[in-house]
C-alpha positions as CSV (number, residue, x, y, z in Angstrom):
1,M,101.4,106.3,54.0
2,S,100.8,102.5,53.6
3,V,97.8,100.8,55.2
4,P,98.4,97.4,56.9
5,D,97.0,94.6,54.7
6,D,95.6,92.5,57.6
7,E,92.9,92.3,60.3
8,S,94.4,95.3,62.2
9,T,92.4,98.0,60.4
10,L,88.9,98.5,59.0
11,A,88.1,100.7,56.0
12,L,85.1,103.1,56.3
13,R,83.8,106.6,55.4
14,R,83.8,109.6,57.6
15,V,82.7,113.2,57.5
16,E,85.7,115.5,57.9
17,W,85.2,119.0,59.2
18,N,87.9,121.7,58.8
19,G,86.6,125.0,60.3
20,A,83.1,125.5,58.8
21,S,83.5,123.3,55.8
22,S,83.0,119.6,55.5
23,R,83.7,116.7,53.1
24,S,83.3,113.0,53.0
25,A,86.5,110.9,53.0
26,D,87.8,107.4,53.2
27,D,89.4,106.3,56.4
28,H,90.9,103.4,58.3
29,V,90.3,102.8,62.0
30,A,92.0,100.4,64.3
31,A,90.2,97.1,64.5
32,E,88.8,96.1,67.8
33,A,87.2,92.8,68.6
34,P,86.4,90.7,71.7
35,L,88.4,87.6,72.5
36,E,86.9,85.1,74.8
37,I,89.3,82.9,76.7
38,R,88.2,79.5,77.9
39,I,89.9,77.0,80.2
40,G,88.5,73.5,79.9
41,G,85.6,74.8,77.9
42,V,84.6,77.3,80.6
43,P,84.7,81.0,79.6
44,I,86.8,82.9,82.2
45,A,87.3,86.4,80.6
46,V,86.8,88.5,77.5
47,V,89.5,90.9,76.5
48,M,89.2,93.6,73.8
49,R,92.1,93.4,71.3
50,T,93.3,94.1,67.8
51,P,92.9,90.8,66.0
52,G,96.1,88.9,65.3
53,H,98.7,87.1,67.3
54,D,95.9,85.8,69.5
55,E,97.9,82.9,70.9
56,D,100.7,85.2,72.0
57,L,98.1,87.5,73.7
58,V,96.5,84.6,75.6
59,R,99.8,83.1,76.7
60,G,100.9,86.5,78.0
61,F,97.5,87.0,79.7
62,L,97.7,83.6,81.5
63,L,101.1,84.4,82.8
64,S,100.6,88.1,83.7
65,E,97.3,87.3,85.5
66,R,99.1,84.4,87.3
67,I,96.6,81.9,86.0
68,A,99.3,79.7,84.6
69,R,102.1,78.8,87.1
70,S,104.7,78.9,84.4
71,S,105.2,78.8,80.6
72,A,105.6,75.0,80.9
73,S,102.2,74.6,82.5
74,I,100.4,75.9,79.4
75,V,99.8,72.7,77.5
76,S,98.0,74.3,74.5
77,V,96.4,77.5,73.3
78,R,94.2,77.4,70.1
79,H,91.2,78.9,68.4
80,C,88.0,76.9,69.1
81,A,86.9,74.9,66.1
82,E,83.3,75.2,67.1
83,V,81.7,78.3,68.5
84,D,78.2,79.2,69.8
85,H,77.6,82.0,67.4
86,P,78.9,83.1,63.9
87,D,80.1,86.4,65.4
88,A,82.4,84.5,67.7
89,E,84.3,82.8,64.9
90,D,88.1,83.4,65.3
91,N,87.3,85.2,68.6
92,V,87.3,82.3,71.1
93,M,90.5,80.7,72.4
94,Q,90.6,77.3,74.2
95,V,93.3,76.8,76.8
96,V,94.5,73.6,78.3
97,L,96.6,73.9,81.5
98,G,98.8,71.2,83.1
99,H,97.3,72.0,86.6
100,A,93.9,72.5,88.1
101,V,92.4,76.0,88.7
102,D,89.4,77.2,90.7
103,L,87.4,78.5,87.7
104,A,84.6,80.1,89.8
105,S,87.1,82.1,91.9
106,L,89.2,82.9,88.8
107,R,86.2,84.5,87.1
108,R,85.3,86.6,90.2
109,N,88.9,87.8,90.6
110,L,89.3,88.7,86.9
111,F,86.1,90.8,87.0
112,A,87.2,92.6,90.1
113,S,90.7,93.4,88.9
114,S,89.8,94.4,85.3
115,S,91.1,97.8,84.2
116,C,88.2,98.3,81.7
117,G,84.5,98.0,81.6
118,I,84.3,94.9,79.6
119,C,87.4,92.8,80.0
120,G,86.2,91.0,83.1
121,K,83.1,89.6,81.5
122,A,83.2,85.9,81.0
123,S,81.5,85.5,77.6
124,I,81.3,87.4,74.3
125,E,77.5,87.4,74.5
126,Q,77.6,89.1,77.9
127,A,80.3,91.5,76.8
128,M,78.6,92.6,73.6
129,H,75.0,93.0,74.9
130,H,73.4,96.3,74.3
131,T,69.9,97.5,73.7
132,G,68.0,100.4,72.1
133,K,68.9,103.7,70.5
134,V,69.7,107.1,72.0
135,A,67.3,110.0,71.7
136,D,67.7,112.5,68.9
137,T,67.3,115.9,70.5
138,I,70.4,118.0,69.9
139,R,71.7,120.0,66.9
140,L,75.2,121.5,67.2
141,T,77.5,123.6,65.1
142,P,81.2,122.8,64.5
143,A,82.1,125.8,66.6
144,D,80.1,124.4,69.5
145,L,82.3,121.3,69.4
146,Y,85.6,123.0,68.7
147,G,85.5,124.6,72.1
148,L,85.1,121.4,74.1
149,P,88.8,120.2,74.2
150,G,89.9,123.5,75.7
151,R,87.2,123.4,78.3
152,L,88.3,119.9,79.2
153,E,92.0,120.7,79.2
154,A,91.5,123.7,81.5
155,Q,90.2,121.4,84.2
156,Q,92.9,118.7,83.9
157,A,94.9,119.7,87.0
158,G,96.0,116.1,87.5
159,F,97.2,115.7,84.0
160,A,99.0,119.0,84.2
161,A,100.8,117.9,87.3
162,T,101.6,114.3,86.3
163,G,100.9,113.7,82.6
164,G,99.5,110.4,83.7
165,V,95.7,110.6,84.0
166,H,92.7,110.6,81.6
167,A,89.8,113.0,81.7
168,A,86.2,113.0,80.8
169,A,83.6,115.8,80.6
170,L,79.8,115.5,80.5
171,F,77.6,118.2,79.1
172,D,73.9,118.8,78.9
173,A,71.9,119.6,75.8
174,S,73.0,123.2,75.9
175,L,76.7,122.1,76.4
176,E,76.7,123.4,79.9
177,T,79.2,121.4,81.9
178,I,77.7,118.8,84.3
179,A,81.1,117.5,85.5
180,I,84.7,117.1,84.5
181,R,86.7,114.3,86.2
182,E,90.1,112.7,86.0
183,D,91.3,109.2,86.7
184,I,94.2,106.8,86.0
185,G,91.7,104.7,84.0
186,R,89.8,106.3,81.1
187,H,86.7,104.2,81.9
188,N,86.8,105.3,85.5
189,A,86.8,108.9,84.4
190,V,83.7,108.3,82.3
191,D,82.0,106.5,85.1
192,K,82.7,109.4,87.4
193,V,81.0,112.0,85.3
194,L,78.0,109.7,84.6
195,G,77.8,109.2,88.3
196,V,77.6,113.0,88.9
197,A,74.8,113.3,86.4
198,S,72.9,110.5,88.2
199,A,73.4,112.0,91.7
200,E,72.3,115.5,90.5
201,Q,69.4,114.0,88.4
202,R,70.7,115.7,85.3
203,V,70.7,114.4,81.7
204,G,74.1,114.0,80.1
205,T,73.8,114.6,76.4
206,A,77.4,115.0,75.2
207,L,80.5,113.2,76.5
208,M,84.1,114.4,75.8
209,V,87.1,112.2,76.5
210,S,90.8,113.1,76.5
211,G,92.1,110.0,74.7
212,R,90.9,107.5,72.2
213,V,87.3,106.2,72.2
214,S,86.8,102.4,72.4
215,F,83.8,100.1,72.5
216,E,83.6,100.3,76.3
217,I,83.3,104.1,76.3
218,V,80.5,104.1,73.7
219,Q,78.8,101.3,75.6
220,K,78.9,103.2,78.9
221,A,77.6,106.4,77.1
222,L,74.8,104.4,75.4
223,A,73.7,102.9,78.8
224,C,73.1,106.5,80.1
225,G,71.5,107.9,77.0
226,V,74.3,110.1,75.8
227,E,73.7,111.3,72.2
228,L,77.2,112.4,71.2
229,V,80.6,111.1,72.2
230,A,83.7,113.2,71.2
231,A,87.4,112.4,71.6
232,V,90.7,114.1,70.9
233,S,92.1,110.9,69.5
234,A,91.1,108.0,67.4
235,P,88.0,105.7,67.5
236,S,88.1,101.9,67.2
237,S,86.1,99.9,64.7
238,L,83.8,98.5,67.4
239,A,83.2,102.0,68.8
240,V,82.2,103.2,65.4
241,G,79.9,100.2,64.8
242,L,78.1,100.5,68.2
243,A,77.6,104.2,67.8
244,G,76.2,103.8,64.4
245,E,73.8,101.0,65.5
246,S,72.5,103.1,68.4
247,G,72.1,106.3,66.5
248,M,74.9,108.0,68.5
249,T,77.1,110.7,66.9
250,L,80.7,109.7,67.3
251,V,83.3,112.5,66.8
252,A,87.1,111.8,66.9
253,F,90.3,113.8,66.3
254,L,88.5,116.8,67.7
255,R,91.3,119.5,68.0
256,D,92.6,122.6,66.4
257,A,89.2,123.5,64.8
258,R,89.1,120.1,63.0
259,M,87.2,116.9,63.6
260,C,86.1,113.7,62.0
261,V,82.5,112.4,62.3
262,Y,82.1,108.6,62.1
263,S,78.3,108.2,62.8
264,A,75.1,110.1,62.9
265,P,76.6,113.3,61.3
266,H,73.2,114.9,61.1
267,R,73.5,116.4,64.6
268,I,76.3,118.6,63.4
269,Q,75.2,121.4,61.1
270,E,76.8,124.5,59.7
């Protein structure tokens, strides 16, 4: 299988578990990076994307969000030559429109209608802000984790009926279920289970999600002190990076008595 030779993937190492045995292996994860969109020099939104074809992305965003009246009203879209921080290089797009827009109202509306936890933020600095490290209190066996997908699936009545919703499950340090919730938006499902823990004044230690795990999901888990995030599908590069920086264990491809561990593997022991 060939690997794309561009910005769309990131090479790294992972710990791969198969049953009770583990090994270290090379891997590629989908690249994820924030793209700040500016109109007249004013940041209006940050979208998370796979780098590449940024001009196409921004033009489509302007039209689909009804910011631009038509294709003809988009005068220019280009990467900013000067950015505020080195991390923002190649991640800021400057837009010039042929008509005036209410920027203050636009920023409010984009935030309110955003389908994820980060895309409505107006600057990369705001979007990427995070602090601290998670606690280090749990030690789990592979068998402990192999049972989580089945426990999640057993409670996915909405998915069984429609095939169209995501699910999240939150567990305490003993892997007792705090809550399992479904939602059309994966980030909403995560917010729901974190909300249950808050209402019941319980500590959520492990989070399981039904799809892939992106930066936003790790960011939400970090904000609530979750030590381990597991997913049945793939992680993104930013999710792996943030989990590693915060000391969180990130597990992906958790299914059929197999899993891949991308950060803080010490919490999982034979």
